[in-house]
N, C-alpha and C positions, 0 to 999 in steps of 0.2 A: 504494500500500500504506500509506503514512504517513497519508494522509487517512482511511482506513478505521480505523486504530488510534487516531486522535485522539478518536473517539466512545466508545471503550471505557473504562469507569471501573470501579472496584472495585464489585462488586455487593453490595448489602445487600437482603435479602428484605423484603418489605413488612411482614411480621409484626414483624421486629426494628425496623424503622423506626417502626412504630406504637408499639411499647413505648418507644423512645427519646423520641418526642414526648410520650408520656403522662407519663414520669418528669420530663422538662423542664417540662411544664405544671404538675405538682404542686409542683415546686421553686420555680418562678417565682411561682405563686399564694401559697405559704406565705410566702415572703420578702417579697413585696409587701404582703400583709395584716398580717404581723407588724410590718413597718416603719411602716406607717401607724398601726397600733395602738399602737406605742410612742410616736409623736408625740402621739397623742391623750392617752395616759396621762401623758406629760410635761406637757402643757399643763393637764391636769386636776389636777396636783399629786400624783398617785398614786405616780409614780416619784420617787425621792429626788434626782434632778438635773434641772436646767432650763437651757435656753439663755437667755442674757441679752443685752441690748443690741440694736442694730440688726442685728447679724450673724445673730440667730436667724431673722429673716424670710427672709434669703437661704438659710440652711441648710434651713429648712422648705420653701421654694419648690423648691430644687434637689432635695433628697432626697425630697420629696413627689412631684415629677415622676418621679424615678427609680423610686420604688416603684409609682407609677401605671402607668408603662411596663411594669414587671414583671408587674402584674396583667393588662394588655391583652395582652402577649405570651404569658402563661400561658393566657389564654382562646383565643387564636389557635392555640397549640400543642395544646390539647385538641381543637379543631375538626379540625386536621390529623391528630391521632391517630385520630379517628373515621373520617376519609376513608381513611387507610392501613389501618385494620382491615378496612374493606369491600373494599379492593383486595387485601388479603392473602388473603381467602376466594377471590376469583377466581383469584389467582395459585397458591394451593395446589391448586385444582381442576385448572388447566392442567398444573401440574407432575406431578400424579398421573396425568393422562391420558398425558402424554409418557412417563413412567417405565414405565407399563403397556404402552404401544405399544412401547417400546424392548425391554422384556423378551420380547415376542412376535416382534419383527421384527429385532432387531439382535443379532448374535453376533460373537464375536471373528473367526470364520472369514469372515462376510459383510463385515466391515470390511476384513480383510486382502485379500479378493478385489477390493474397490473401489479400493484404494490400490496404486500402483505406485512402486517405488524401485529404485535400482541395487543390485547385489551389493556387500555390504560396507558398507552404510549403517549408521551407528552407531544404537544404541537410542534415543538422544535425538532424532534426526531422525525415526525411526519413530513415536515418540510424537506428534510434531506432525502427521505425516501421518494417523495413525489418529484423532487428535483432530479434524482437519479433515473426515475421512470421516464421523465421528459427527455433526458440525455439519451437514454437507451432507445426511445422511439425515433428520435432524430438521427442517431447514428445508424440504426437499422435502415432508415430510408435513404439517407444521404452518404453513408460510409463514414470512415474515420476523418474527422476534421481536426484542425489545430485545437489543442486542449483548452487554451485560454480563450480562444474565439468561441468554442462550443459552450464554455461555462458562461461567458457573458451573454450569449444568445439565449441560452436556456434560462438564465436569470430573468431576461425580458419576457420570455414565453411564460414562465411561471407567473409573473405579474399579470400578464394578460389573461391567463387561464383561471388562476385561483383568486387573485385579489380584486378583479373587476367584476366578479360574479357575486 
């Protein structure tokens, strides 16, 4: 049982992940470009302060490298954002199919029939049994899905099936 739970992580949908990568990309790109631009303006004498002495080359080298890394990481984050945007489309389609199927095939009564527990079982334990019943039904119909995605989806399905009735 513990091996199975080690794989489960907090699920973040692909659309939210794409937005996170996109905002990170823009932030990194803006900081990197502004930093390098500031160094250029300092050397050109446009900005009222300058670095003097041999320390300026070390500063320019280190900070230039940092700003360059920001730009590279921004570009990579932008590419990842595009990848996750494409995956989000597929994920939203699958989620829609599963929810539509669940509305047609899963009811509170059908889950209660699938699950067995002893007399006097507390409601908290019933929740876990019902949740596992929903997961089993979805897995049976759609095959093995990512564990954290399946948990998040079944949590939403549980709310629709049991809490809205």
